[in-house]
SETI-519705 format. One record per residue (C-alpha): residue in three letters; y, x, z. Coordinates in steps of 0.02 Angstrom, whole numbers, plus 32768, in hexadecimal, padded with zeros to 4 digits. Layout:
BEGIN
SITE   rest     py     px     pz
SITE    ALA      Y      X      Z
...
This chain:
BEGIN
SITE   rest     py     px     pz
SITE    MET   9C30   81CA   527A
SITE    THR   9C14   810D   5278
SITE    ILE   9CA6   80AF   52B7
SITE    THR   9C93   7FDA   52EF
SITE    ILE   9D1B   7F7B   52AC
SITE    GLU   9D5B   7EAE   52BC
SITE    VAL   9DA8   7E72   520A
SITE    PHE   9E2C   7DFC   5231
SITE    ASP   9E6C   7DE2   5167
SITE    LEU   9E2B   7DE3   50D8
SITE    HIS   9EA2   7E51   5092
SITE    ALA   9E4F   7EE5   5108
SITE    LEU   9D97   7EA9   50D4
SITE    ASN   9DCA   7EAB   5031
SITE    LEU   9E10   7F61   503F
SITE    LEU   9D7B   7F9D   50A0
SITE    ARG   9D2F   7F5F   4FFE
SITE    GLU   9D7F   7FD8   4F78
SITE    LEU   9D6A   8050   4FF8
SITE    GLU   9CA8   8057   4FF8
SITE    GLN   9C97   8033   4F19
SITE    LEU   9D11   80F1   4F32
SITE    LYS   9C64   811E   4F8D
SITE    VAL   9D0C   8147   503C
SITE    ILE   9CA1   80CC   50AD
SITE    ARG   9BFF   807B   50C1
SITE    PHE   9BC2   7FDE   511D
SITE    VAL   9B23   7FF6   5165
SITE    PRO   9ACA   7F4B   51A1
SITE    GLN   9AFE   7F23   5257
SITE    ILE   9A24   7F2D   5273
SITE    GLU   9A2D   7FF8   5264
SITE    ILE   9AA2   8012   5300
SITE    ASP   9A77   7F8C   535F
SITE    ALA   99B1   7FF0   535A
SITE    GLU   9A30   8095   538E
SITE    GLN   9A8F   8028   541D
SITE    PRO   9A3F   7FD5   54C9
SITE    MET   9A62   7F2C   54D4
SITE    LEU   9AC0   7ED0   5566
SITE    LYS   9A59   7E55   55AF
SITE    GLN   9AD3   7DBB   55A3
SITE    LYS   9B15   7D52   563D
SITE    GLU   9AA7   7CAA   5637
SITE    PHE   9AF4   7C0B   5678
SITE    LYS   9A73   7BA7   56BA
SITE    ALA   9ABA   7B36   5738
SITE    ILE   9B53   7ACA   578C
SITE    SER   9B98   7A8C   582C
SITE    LEU   9C25   7A18   5846
SITE    ASP   9C65   79DC   58D4
SITE    THR   9C6B   790F   58DA
SITE    GLN   9CB5   78EC   5986
SITE    GLY   9D1B   7887   5993
SITE    PHE   9D01   7850   58CD
SITE    LYS   9CFC   7786   58A5
SITE    PHE   9CB5   7755   5803
SITE    ASN   9CF2   7691   57C4
SITE    ARG   9C79   7668   5765
SITE    ASP   9CEC   75DD   5709
SITE    GLU   9D7B   766F   56DD
SITE    ALA   9CF0   76CB   568F
SITE    ASN   9CAC   7625   562A
SITE    GLU   9D52   7611   55E6
SITE    ARG   9D46   76B3   5595
């Protein structure tokens, strides 16, 4: 049986490592798991559009910063 977990605490990770030393569980590299599961295509953020209507740029105020 394969289970994927997220470890949030160092104590939990140490406990898992102790269980591995006792041959109760086994860590498998993530590469092997990825080969079994198809990769989901991530959405890419490529462009942004801002409405600048009514925006006034004050060069003197910007230069003060």
